[in-house]
ZASE-351708 format. One record per residue (C-alpha): residue in three letters; chain; x, y, z. Coordinates in nm, 3 decimals. Layout:
<atoms>
   code   unit        px        py        pz
    ala      A         X         Y         Z
...
</atoms>
This chain:
<atoms>
   code   unit        px        py        pz
    met      A     1.307     1.683    -3.361
    ala      A     0.947     1.732    -3.249
    leu      A     0.680     1.466    -3.274
    ser      A     0.394     1.503    -3.515
    ala      A     0.040     1.491    -3.378
    val      A    -0.001     1.142    -3.523
    gln      A     0.319     1.014    -3.361
    phe      A     0.220     1.168    -3.029
    his      A    -0.123     1.004    -3.049
    glu      A     0.030     0.665    -3.135
    ile      A     0.265     0.687    -2.836
    gln      A    -0.025     0.780    -2.609
    glu      A    -0.223     0.480    -2.736
    ile      A     0.069     0.244    -2.666
    leu      A     0.117     0.382    -2.314
    ser      A    -0.255     0.362    -2.243
    asp      A    -0.267    -0.001    -2.361
    arg      A     0.033    -0.089    -2.143
    arg      A    -0.122     0.082    -1.839
    phe      A    -0.451    -0.101    -1.893
    ser      A    -0.271    -0.434    -1.930
    ala      A    -0.068    -0.376    -1.614
    glu      A    -0.380    -0.285    -1.416
    arg      A    -0.565    -0.593    -1.543
    glu      A    -0.269    -0.815    -1.458
    ala      A    -0.245    -0.668    -1.107
    leu      A    -0.616    -0.732    -1.047
    glu      A    -0.579    -1.091    -1.171
    lys      A    -0.284    -1.149    -0.936
    glu      A    -0.476    -0.998    -0.644
    lys      A    -0.773    -1.226    -0.716
    glu      A    -0.541    -1.526    -0.734
    val      A    -0.392    -1.440    -0.394
    leu      A    -0.736    -1.379    -0.241
    asp      A    -0.853    -1.717    -0.373
    asn      A    -0.545    -1.920    -0.282
    val      A    -0.391    -1.780     0.037
    pro      A    -0.583    -1.880     0.350
    gly      A    -0.670    -1.585     0.572
    tyr      A    -0.552    -1.323     0.323
    ala      A    -0.903    -1.198     0.244
    ala      A    -0.981    -1.144     0.614
    leu      A    -0.648    -0.970     0.669
    asp      A    -0.706    -0.750     0.365
    glu      A    -1.053    -0.654     0.490
    glu      A    -0.920    -0.574     0.839
    leu      A    -0.649    -0.354     0.689
    arg      A    -0.909    -0.167     0.484
    arg      A    -1.126    -0.120     0.793
    leu      A    -0.836     0.012     1.001
    ser      A    -0.722     0.243     0.722
    leu      A    -1.067     0.394     0.682
    ser      A    -1.101     0.431     1.057
    ala      A    -0.765     0.612     1.075
    ile      A    -0.868     0.846     0.794
    val      A    -1.195     0.934     0.966
    lys      A    -1.019     0.992     1.298
    ala      A    -0.753     1.208     1.133
    gln      A    -1.020     1.415     0.962
    glu      A    -1.194     1.459     1.295
    gly      A    -0.866     1.578     1.447
    asp      A    -0.800     1.276     1.671
    ser      A    -0.432     1.304     1.768
    lys      A    -0.421     0.933     1.861
    ser      A    -0.513     0.810     1.512
    his      A    -0.167     0.707     1.394
    cys      A    -0.305     0.467     1.132
    gly      A    -0.450     0.252     1.406
    ala      A    -0.101     0.153     1.523
    ser      A    -0.166     0.250     1.884
    ser      A    -0.465     0.015     1.904
    ile      A    -0.276    -0.272     1.742
    tyr      A     0.035    -0.257     1.959
    ser      A    -0.104    -0.151     2.297
</atoms>
């Protein structure tokens, strides 16, 4: 049995609300961790920096840009 347009719209609304709630909850949990875990914010920022650096190097064709792993472990 096929859904009517109204039923389909209602289901989309429910899914959208659930997605929004999950995203909001994830952001709240992330903020809680950033506020309460010593050193986490600095580690998170360093990870972002290394990730962006690896992306730039990969786009430039640097064969040694394995997500910054070579610089961390050498």
